Structures are given as C-alpha cells and as structure tokens.
C-alpha positions in Angstrom: 5.4 -50.2 -34.8 6.0 -48.9 -38.3 2.5 -48.8 -39.7 -1.2 -49.1 -38.6 -4.4 -49.3 -40.7 -7.9 -49.2 -39.3 -11.5 -48.5 -40.4 -14.1 -46.7 -38.4 -17.7 -47.5 -39.6 -20.3 -44.7 -39.6 -20.5 -41.2 -41.1 -17.4 -39.1 -40.6 -17.8 -35.9 -38.6 -15.9 -32.7 -39.3 -14.4 -30.8 -36.5 -16.2 -27.5 -36.9 -16.1 -24.2 -35.1 -16.1 -23.7 -31.4 -18.5 -21.6 -29.4 -17.1 -19.3 -26.6 -19.0 -19.8 -23.3 -17.1 -17.2 -21.4 -14.4 -17.3 -18.8 -12.0 -19.0 -21.2 -14.4 -21.9 -21.9 -14.9 -23.2 -25.5 -17.2 -26.0 -26.6 -17.4 -27.8 -30.0 -20.3 -26.6 -32.0 -21.1 -30.0 -33.6 -22.6 -32.6 -31.4 -21.3 -35.4 -33.8 -17.6 -34.6 -33.4 -17.0 -36.0 -29.9 -18.6 -39.5 -30.6 -16.8 -39.7 -33.9 -13.4 -38.9 -32.4 -14.0 -41.4 -29.6 -14.7 -44.1 -32.2 -11.5 -43.1 -34.1 -9.5 -43.2 -30.9 -10.8 -46.6 -30.0 -10.1 -48.1 -33.4 -6.6 -46.6 -33.4 -5.9 -47.9 -29.9 -6.9 -51.4 -30.9 -4.7 -51.2 -34.0 -1.8 -50.0 -31.9 -2.0 -53.2 -29.8 -0.7 -51.5 -26.7 2.4 -50.2 -28.5 3.6 -46.7 -27.4 2.8 -43.7 -29.6 4.9 -43.5 -32.8 7.8 -41.0 -32.7 9.4 -39.0 -35.4 8.0 -37.8 -38.8 4.8 -39.7 -40.0 2.8 -40.1 -43.2 -1.0 -40.4 -43.1 -3.6 -41.4 -45.6 -7.3 -40.9 -44.7 -10.3 -41.8 -46.9 -13.6 -40.5 -45.9 -16.4 -42.7 -47.3 -19.9 -41.4 -47.7 -23.0 -43.2 -48.9 -25.0 -41.7 -51.6 -28.4 -40.3 -50.7 -31.5 -41.8 -52.2 -32.0 -38.7 -54.3 -29.0 -39.7 -56.4 -30.8 -42.8 -57.7 -33.8 -43.2 -59.9 -37.2 -44.5 -58.8 -39.5 -47.3 -59.9 -37.9 -49.5 -62.6 -34.8 -47.2 -62.3 -34.3 -47.7 -58.6 -30.7 -48.5 -57.9 -29.6 -46.7 -61.2 -27.6 -43.6 -60.6 -29.1 -40.4 -62.0 -27.0 -38.6 -64.7 -27.3 -35.5 -62.5 -25.8 -37.2 -59.4 -22.5 -35.6 -58.4 -19.4 -37.7 -59.2 -17.7 -36.7 -55.9 -19.1 -35.8 -52.5 -18.7 -32.0 -52.6 -21.8 -31.1 -50.5 -21.0 -28.7 -47.7 -23.3 -30.9 -45.5 -20.7 -33.6 -45.6 -17.9 -31.4 -44.3 -14.8 -29.7 -45.5 -11.9 -32.0 -46.1 -9.6 -30.0 -43.8 -12.1 -30.2 -40.9 -12.6 -33.9 -41.4 -8.8 -34.4 -41.2 -8.5 -32.2 -38.1 -11.1 -34.4 -36.4 -9.1 -37.5 -37.1 -5.7 -36.0 -36.3 -7.0 -34.7 -32.9 -8.4 -38.1 -32.1 -5.1 -39.9 -32.7 -3.0 -37.5 -30.6 -1.6 -39.3 -27.6 -2.5 -42.7 -28.9 -0.9 -43.2 -32.4 1.5 -40.2 -32.1 2.5 -37.8 -29.4 1.4 -34.7 -31.4 -0.2 -34.2 -34.8 2.7 -31.9 -35.7 4.6 -35.2 -36.4 2.5 -35.7 -39.5 4.6 -34.3 -42.3 2.7 -35.9 -45.3 -1.0 -36.2 -45.4 -3.2 -37.6 -48.2 -6.9 -37.3 -47.8 -10.0 -37.9 -49.9 -13.7 -37.8 -49.7 -15.5 -40.4 -51.8 -18.8 -42.2 -52.4 -18.7 -45.7 -51.0 -21.0 -48.6 -50.3 -20.8 -47.9 -46.5 -20.0 -44.8 -44.6 -16.8 -44.8 -42.7 -13.2 -43.6 -42.3 -10.2 -45.6 -43.5 -6.9 -44.4 -42.0 -3.2 -45.5 -42.4 -0.4 -44.0 -40.4 3.2 -45.0 -41.1 6.7 -43.8 -40.3 7.8 -41.3 -43.0 10.6 -42.5 -45.2 12.8 -39.9 -46.8 14.9 -40.6 -49.8 17.8 -38.3 -50.8 17.4 -37.1 -54.4 
C-alpha cells in the first residue's frame, strides 16, 4: 500500500497533558482523547484493508475540521449570515493546539498504518472551519527527489 486517505466524523480531540497517579501510572487528562483515537484507529484500519503497516519514511496530511459556533452568526433576519467579528480561522484554545491534535492522530495510527510515528518525516496539518466536524487524513510513502 502506497497511500491511504480516510475521514473521521466528529469533533477532533487534542491529546493533552497526563496526570500522574503514582507508582509510575499516568492517565490522559482529557476524557475525549481515547474515544477519538479509537475512531481514528478504526477508520485507518478499514482504509488499510488488512494490509500490513507501511514501512520506511512517510508523509502525512491532516485537516482538522471544526463547525462554527452559533455565536459566529447573526440572529433573526441575519441568521445564517456570518458576523464580521467572527474569526477567519479556528484559533480558540478550546479547540486544541495543532501539535496536540496531530499527536492524537499519530498515536492512533501507530501499529496500524505505520510501525512507529517516527517514520513520519513530513507532516502538513491545518485547523479550519468546515460544514461538519471531523478529521481528514492522508498517509503516503515519502518520495525524495535529488536536487
């Protein structure tokens, strides 16, 4: 397999900090991460069609889609009209840091799409407003060209 693409519907969940429980035990602080990673792993597994994990250097593209909150739109006769004050890009800390969103996806794909996330040598990621919340991911073998 040289490339897979898949979409996971639903709000993306960033992999946040961990809480130390003692005796070497750590637990994820966010309750949303485990279910999100499970959905990513399932979608990736289906896209892999029982192929073994990819080997060698890989490229990844991840697009995190967020739906705009109702507060971004007018009311009454202006319902559905974007307010001039609405942000152009989803920069709210409540949606998660881009690096933590990526980490969540990378960890979910380890062992299914690739053996280890260290194989990813090129990563493009973006947070954007979209009609439906979800995560679109493409993983492909890296192609190097001599310059």
